[in-house]
C-alpha positions in Angstrom: -23.2 -21.9 18.1 -21.7 -24.3 15.7 -19.8 -23.3 12.6 -21.4 -23.7 9.2 -19.2 -25.0 6.4 -19.9 -24.8 2.7 -18.1 -24.8 -0.7 -16.6 -22.0 -2.6 -19.2 -22.6 -5.4 -22.0 -22.2 -2.9 -20.6 -18.9 -1.6 -20.4 -17.6 -5.2 -24.1 -18.6 -5.8 -25.2 -16.5 -2.8 -23.7 -13.2 -3.9 -26.5 -11.1 -5.4 -26.2 -8.9 -8.4 -25.3 -5.3 -7.5 -23.8 -6.3 -4.1 -21.0 -4.4 -2.4 -18.2 -6.9 -1.7 -15.2 -6.0 0.5 -12.2 -8.2 0.0 -9.2 -8.8 2.3 -5.6 -9.3 1.0 -2.3 -7.8 0.1 -0.5 -9.5 -2.8 -0.8 -13.2 -1.9 -0.9 -12.4 1.9 -4.4 -13.4 3.2 -5.5 -13.8 -0.5 -8.9 -15.6 -0.5 -8.2 -16.8 -4.1 -10.5 -19.9 -4.1 -13.5 -17.8 -3.3 -12.6 -15.2 -5.9 -12.0 -18.0 -8.5 -15.5 -19.5 -7.7 -17.1 -16.1 -8.3 -15.3 -15.8 -11.6 -16.4 -19.3 -12.6 -20.0 -18.6 -11.8 -20.0 -15.4 -13.7 -18.4 -16.9 -16.8 -21.0 -19.8 -16.7 -24.2 -17.9 -15.8 -23.5 -14.2 -16.2 -24.0 -13.7 -12.4 -23.2 -12.1 -10.1 -22.9 -8.9 -12.0 -22.6 -5.2 -11.4 -20.7 -5.7 -8.2 -19.0 -2.9 -6.2 -15.6 -4.1 -5.0 -13.8 -2.5 -2.1 -10.2 -3.4 -1.3 -7.5 -1.5 0.6 -4.4 -3.2 -0.9 -3.6 -4.9 -4.1 -4.6 -8.6 -4.1 -3.1 -11.3 -6.2 0.2 -12.6 -7.7 0.1 -10.4 -10.8 -0.4 -13.5 -12.9 -4.1 -14.1 -12.8 -5.0 -14.7 -9.2 -6.8 -12.4 -6.8 -8.6 -9.4 -8.2 -7.6 -10.3 -11.7 -10.2 -13.1 -11.5 -13.0 -10.5 -11.1 -11.8 -8.2 -13.9 -14.6 -9.0 -16.4 -16.9 -6.4 -18.0 -20.3 -6.9 -16.5 -19.1 -8.7 -13.4 -17.9 -5.4 -11.8 -19.6 -2.0 -12.0 -17.5 0.0 -9.5 -14.2 -0.4 -7.7 -13.0 1.5 -4.7 -9.4 0.3 -4.4 -6.4 1.4 -2.5 -3.9 -0.3 -4.8 -4.5 -1.6 -8.4 -1.2 -2.8 -9.8 -1.6 -6.5 -9.1 -4.4 -6.6 -11.7 -3.6 -5.4 -15.1 -7.0 -6.4 -16.4 -8.8 -4.3 -13.7 -6.5 -1.4 -14.6 -7.5 -1.8 -18.2 -11.2 -1.8 -17.3 -10.7 1.5 -15.5 -8.6 3.0 -18.3 -11.3 2.0 -20.9 -14.1 3.4 -18.8 -15.7 0.0 -18.5 -16.1 0.4 -14.7 -16.4 3.3 -12.3 -12.9 3.6 -10.8 -12.1 5.2 -7.5 -9.0 5.1 -5.4 -8.6 6.1 -1.7 -5.6 5.8 0.7 -5.4 2.2 2.0 -5.5 3.2 5.6 -8.6 5.3 4.9 -10.4 2.4 3.4 -9.5 0.1 6.3 -10.5 2.7 8.9 -13.7 3.4 7.0 -14.6 -0.3 7.3 -14.2 0.0 11.1 -16.4 3.1 11.2 -19.0 1.4 9.1 -19.0 -1.6 11.4 -19.3 0.7 14.4 -22.3 2.5 13.0 -20.5 5.9 13.0 -21.0 8.6 10.4 -18.0 7.8 8.2 -14.3 8.5 8.8 -13.1 12.0 9.7 -9.4 12.4 9.2 -6.7 14.7 7.9 -5.3 11.9 5.7 -5.8 12.8 2.0 -6.0 16.6 2.4 -4.5 18.3 -0.7 -4.2 15.0 -2.5 -6.3 13.4 -5.3 -8.6 12.1 -2.5 -9.5 15.6 -1.5 -12.8 16.7 -3.1 -11.1 20.1 -3.9 -8.8 18.0 -6.2 -10.5 14.9 -7.5 -12.4 13.3 -4.5 -10.9 9.9 -5.3 -12.5 9.8 -8.8 -10.0 8.2 -11.2 -11.9 8.0 -14.5 -14.7 9.9 -16.3 -17.2 7.1 -15.3 -16.7 7.8 -11.6 -19.2 10.5 -10.5 -20.2 9.7 -6.9 -19.1 12.0 -4.1 -17.3 9.6 -1.7 -15.7 12.3 0.4 -16.4 15.8 1.6 -14.4 18.6 3.4 -15.4 19.9 6.7 -14.0 22.2 9.4 -13.7 21.4 13.1 -12.4 24.0 15.5 -10.9 25.9 12.6 -9.1 22.9 11.2 -9.8 21.2 7.8 -10.6 17.5 7.7 -12.0 15.0 5.2 -15.1 12.9 5.9 -15.1 9.7 3.9 -18.8 8.7 3.7 -20.1 5.3 5.0 -22.0 2.8 2.8 -23.5 -0.6 3.3 -21.2 -3.6 2.9 -23.2 -6.7 1.7 -20.4 -9.3 1.6 -17.0 -9.6 3.2 -14.6 -12.2 1.8 -11.7 -12.9 4.2 -9.2 -15.6 4.9 -7.6 -17.3 7.8 -5.6 -20.3 8.8 -8.0 -22.4 10.8 -11.6 -22.3 12.1 -12.8 -24.0 15.3 -16.2 -25.7 16.0 -17.8 -22.3 16.8 -16.6 -20.6 13.6 -13.9 -18.6 15.3 -11.1 -17.9 12.8 -7.4 -17.9 13.6 -4.8 -16.2 11.4 -2.0 -17.9 13.4 -0.1 -19.3 10.3 -0.6 -16.2 8.2 2.0 -13.6 7.3 -0.2 -10.7 8.3 -3.6 -9.9 9.9 -4.3 -6.9 7.5 -8.0 -5.7 7.8 -9.7 -9.0 8.1 -11.6 -8.2 11.3 -12.6 -4.7 10.1 -14.2 -6.1 6.9 -16.0 -8.8 8.8 -17.3 -6.2 11.3 -18.5 -3.9 8.5 -20.4 -6.6 6.6 -21.9 -8.2 9.7 -23.1 -5.0 11.2 -24.4 -3.8 7.8 -26.7 -6.9 7.8 -24.5 -8.6 5.2 -22.6 -11.9 5.1 -19.1 -12.9 6.0 -17.4 -15.8 4.2 -14.0 -17.0 5.5 -11.6 -19.2 3.5 -9.4 -21.3 5.7 -6.9 -24.1 5.2 -8.3 -26.4 7.9 -10.6 -27.0 10.8 -9.8 -27.4 14.4 -11.6 -30.1 16.4 -11.7 -28.0 19.5 -11.7 -24.4 20.6 -8.5 -22.5 20.2 -6.2 -22.3 23.2 -5.2 -19.7 24.0 -8.3 -17.8 23.0 -6.0 -15.0 21.8 -5.3 -17.1 18.7 -8.7 -16.0 17.4 -8.6 -13.0 15.1 -12.2 -13.1 13.8 -14.8 -14.3 16.4 -17.4 -16.7 15.1 -20.3 -14.3 15.8 -19.1 -12.4 12.7 -18.7 -15.4 10.4 -21.6 -16.8 8.4 -19.8 -19.6 6.6 -16.4 -21.2 6.4 -14.9 -22.7 3.2 -12.0 -25.2 3.7 -9.3 -25.0 1.0 -6.8 -27.7 2.0 -4.2 -26.7 -0.6 -4.3 -23.0 0.5 -0.8 -21.6 0.4 0.5 -19.2 3.1 1.8 -16.9 0.3 3.5 -17.0 -3.1 6.9 -17.7 -1.4 5.8 -20.8 0.6 3.1 -23.3 1.4 3.9 -22.6 5.0 7.0 -21.0 6.5 6.8 -20.3 10.3 9.5 -17.7 9.9 7.1 -15.6 7.8 4.2 -15.9 10.3 6.5 -15.1 13.2 6.2 -18.5 14.8 9.9 -19.1 15.3 13.0 -17.2 16.2 15.9 -16.5 13.9 19.0 -18.6 14.1 22.3 -16.7 14.0 22.9 -13.1 13.3 20.4 -11.0 11.4 21.2 -10.5 7.7 19.8 -8.6 4.8 20.0 -9.4 1.1 22.7 -7.3 -0.5 21.6 -4.5 -2.9 22.9 -4.6 -6.4 25.5 -2.0 -7.4 23.4 0.1 -9.8 21.4 3.3 -9.9 19.0 2.1 -7.3 21.9 1.6 -4.9 23.2 5.1 -5.6 19.9 6.6 -4.7 19.2 4.4 -1.7 22.7 5.1 -0.3 22.2 8.9 -0.4 18.7 8.5 1.1 20.1 6.3 3.9 22.4 9.2 4.9 19.3 10.9 6.4 19.0 8.2 9.0 19.8 8.9 12.6 20.1 5.9 15.1 17.1 5.4 17.3 14.6 6.4 14.6 11.3 4.7 13.8 11.4 4.0 10.1 9.1 3.0 7.3 10.3 1.6 4.0 8.2 1.8 0.9 8.2 -0.5 -2.2 11.0 -0.3 -4.8 14.2 1.6 -4.2 13.4 2.3 -0.5 13.1 -1.5 0.1 16.9 -1.8 -0.4 17.8 0.7 2.4 17.7 -1.9 5.2 20.5 -3.8 3.5 22.6 -0.6 3.2 22.0 0.2 6.9 23.1 -3.4 7.7 26.3 -2.8 5.7 27.0 0.2 7.9 26.4 -1.9 11.0 23.2 -0.1 11.8 20.7 -3.0 11.4 19.8 -3.0 15.1 19.7 0.8 15.6 16.2 1.5 14.3 12.6 0.3 14.5 11.2 -0.6 11.1 7.6 -1.2 10.1 5.4 -1.5 7.0 1.8 -1.0 6.4 0.8 -4.6 6.5 1.3 -4.5 10.3 4.8 -5.9 10.4 7.4 -4.6 12.9 11.1 -5.3 12.4 12.3 -8.7 11.1 13.9 -9.2 7.7 11.7 -7.3 5.3 10.8 -9.1 2.1 10.5 -7.5 -1.3 9.0 -8.0 -4.8 5.8 -10.1 -4.7 6.4 -10.6 -1.0 6.4 -6.9 -0.1 4.5 -6.5 3.1 5.9 -9.6 4.8 9.0 -10.2 6.8 11.0 -13.2 8.0 11.1 -13.4 11.8 9.0 -10.3 12.5 9.1 -9.1 16.1 5.4 -8.1 16.1 2.4 -8.4 13.9 -0.5 -6.1 14.4 -3.5 -5.4 12.2 -3.0 -3.1 9.3 -5.7 -0.9 10.9 -3.7 -0.5 14.1 -0.6 0.1 12.0 -2.3 2.9 10.0 -3.4 4.5 13.3 0.3 4.5 14.3 1.2 6.2 11.0 -1.6 8.7 11.0 -0.8 9.9 14.5 2.8 10.5 13.8 4.5 7.3 14.9 7.1 7.3 12.2 10.2 9.6 12.5 11.4 9.0 8.9 9.7 7.4 5.9 11.5 6.4 2.8 9.1 6.3 -0.2 9.3 6.0 -4.0 8.7 8.9 -6.4 7.1 8.6 -9.8 6.9 12.3 -10.6 7.5 15.5 -8.7 6.7 19.1 -9.5 7.6 22.6 -8.4 5.2 22.7 -5.5 6.7 19.6 -4.1 3.8 17.4 -5.1 4.6 13.7 -5.8 2.7 11.2 -8.0 3.0 7.5 -7.5 -0.7 6.6 -8.0 -1.3 7.3 -11.7 1.7 6.7 -14.0 1.6 6.8 -17.8 -2.2 6.9 -17.8 -2.5 3.7 -15.7 -4.2 3.8 -12.3 -1.8 2.4 -9.7 -3.4 3.7 -6.5 -1.5 4.9 -3.5 -1.7 1.9 -1.2 -0.5 3.2 2.2 1.6 6.0 0.6 -0.7 8.9 1.6 -1.3 7.6 5.1 2.4 7.2 5.7 3.7 10.4 4.1 1.1 12.6 5.8 1.8 11.2 9.2 5.6 10.9 9.2 7.7 13.6 10.8 10.2 13.5 7.9 9.8 12.1 4.4 12.6 11.2 1.9 11.4 10.4 -1.6 13.6 8.2 -3.7 13.5 8.0 -7.5 15.5 8.3 -10.7 15.8 11.8 -12.2 14.5 10.5 -15.5 12.8 7.4 -16.8 12.9 5.1 -19.8 16.5 4.5 -20.9 18.5 6.3 -18.3 21.9 4.8 -17.8 24.5 5.9 -15.2 27.7 4.6 -13.9 29.7 5.2 -10.7 33.3 6.1 -11.6 35.2 6.3 -8.4 33.2 8.7 -6.3 31.7 10.5 -9.3 28.5 9.9 -11.3 28.7 9.5 -15.0 25.5 9.9 -17.1 26.0 7.5 -20.0 22.5 7.8 -21.5 19.7 10.3 -20.7 16.2 9.1 -19.9 13.5 9.8 -22.5 10.8 10.6 -19.9 11.2 13.5 -17.5 10.1 13.0 -13.9 10.6 16.5 -12.6 7.5 18.0 -14.3 5.6 21.2 -14.4 2.6 19.6 -12.8 2.2 16.0 -11.6 -0.6 13.9 -13.2 -1.9 12.8 -9.8 -1.3 14.4 -6.4 -0.4 11.5 -4.1 1.7 13.7 -1.8 0.8 17.3 -1.4 3.8 19.7 -1.0 1.7 22.6 0.2 -0.1 20.4 2.8 3.3 19.2 4.0 4.5 22.8 4.4 1.4 23.6 6.4 2.0 20.6 8.6 5.7 21.5 9.2 7.1 18.3 7.7 10.7 18.0 6.6 10.8 16.7 3.0 13.7 15.7 0.8 13.7 14.4 -2.8 16.7 12.2 -3.6 17.7 11.2 -7.2 20.9 9.7 -8.5 22.3 13.1 -9.5 20.6 15.7 -7.3 18.9 16.2 -3.9 16.1 18.8 -3.4 14.3 19.9 -0.3 10.8 21.4 0.2 10.6 24.9 1.6 7.6 27.3 2.1 8.9 29.4 -0.8 9.4 26.4 -3.2 11.8 23.5 -4.1 15.5 24.1 -3.4 18.3 22.3 -5.1 20.7 21.5 -2.2 23.1 18.9 -3.6 24.5 17.4 -6.7 26.7 14.3 -7.2 30.3 14.8 -8.1 30.6 14.7 -11.9 27.2 16.3 -12.5 27.0 19.7 -14.3 24.2 21.7 -12.6 23.1 23.6 -15.7 23.4 20.8 -18.3 22.4 17.7 -16.3 19.9 19.2 -13.7 18.4 22.5 -14.5 18.1 22.0 -18.2 16.4 18.7 -17.7 13.7 20.0 -15.3 10.3 21.5 -16.2 10.4 23.9 -13.3 13.1 26.2 -11.9 14.2 25.4 -8.3 15.8 27.7 -5.8 19.6 27.6 -6.3 21.8 29.0 -3.6 24.6 27.1 -1.9 24.7 23.7 -3.7 26.8 21.1 -2.2 28.9 18.8 -4.4 29.0 15.3 -2.9 30.9 12.2 -3.8 29.1 8.9 -4.2 29.5 6.5 -1.3 
């Protein structure tokens, strides 16, 4: 079979009103922006397509108008099932203002559900999401009043509770690659990650839908070796060539990011600034034991590799992130999810299987809010839907979890004076609350699973126990009653509290 090439405008014209559209991407990694821009242009010109259901596992775009932001128009979208929302402020506003039906599910769940849909199986059955906002006993993934559909149900197998995420038909998959050959095979050889491109194509094709692939160029001959093909042509309906397609926001094309070259010289990490983030990250890093398999989340945890490098431990762990990257020099900010000189790149779907089954010894994740049950919220902050990304999949699979976050928000200022912490200005917004707004991590579920869980702030460290949250450590210079207990909305267990100097 020969490939069929078309334009982005033609693809947009073929998407029917009311279609369910699955989109691949993470930030600007594998972002099919030209196709999304064409859909936006057609809608603004003709009012069609409209009432779409969008499905995406990770946030897509640069935060400045690309990616999902292009589709955030009233009328264009009716429903969104998204794993991560923060790269599109306009889509977040539509959800907040009840202009769309807003759902959020764990990223790995969405990806795995696409695979199950493509395989014709009765949805995804998993422990991931139990006790969290995705659990129907909590919210069932519904994130605003307009969302009323039951996407997930609880069931019991051999006396164990599981969630079944229900399958649905995928009408269109929009994916991206580097090159397409004469048979329509798509290679991701120059991309920073594989993500869930294959799973989306499988789901749409086997649902009787269409698969549209955006690529940078065409190959005159078949790929050699054949292993360069990530999406076989049998799944691809049409290819759209975008010659100015950038690899990612950081580069038009950098072989170091796609793992096509080896590093020169010794491995190095960008130094972490000497501020509150470093204080928290340094204490969290103390939980590391050489030989561990680690996962680093966005924000404060992203600085931990540089601290381990300062301690000469850069080669003593195996690091991975949800986009499918293993080892290498992890990148942050808008490039979170990529690495320079990665040692391995697998699909995100395979990576989430690794996480779900317990492949990570220790996960460092961020912390928006926590409460007296040990629950953590990172998915709905200040009334804005953020979504969990891979947070739920990772935290419910890791053997040990260390949450990293400031004790308070908005205006908190601290200084390191020798080995002591000095609180110069208190934060206006408490983060240790009576009850978190959204349960992204379930403390009770972690207790049942036997996980070890710590919560690290700049002034205090807590641990999760079956009987509650225990305060186990404060920084030197901190008054327990004035600076910790009086600033919390719940009362922790207080026994033998260690006083520790700052590193």
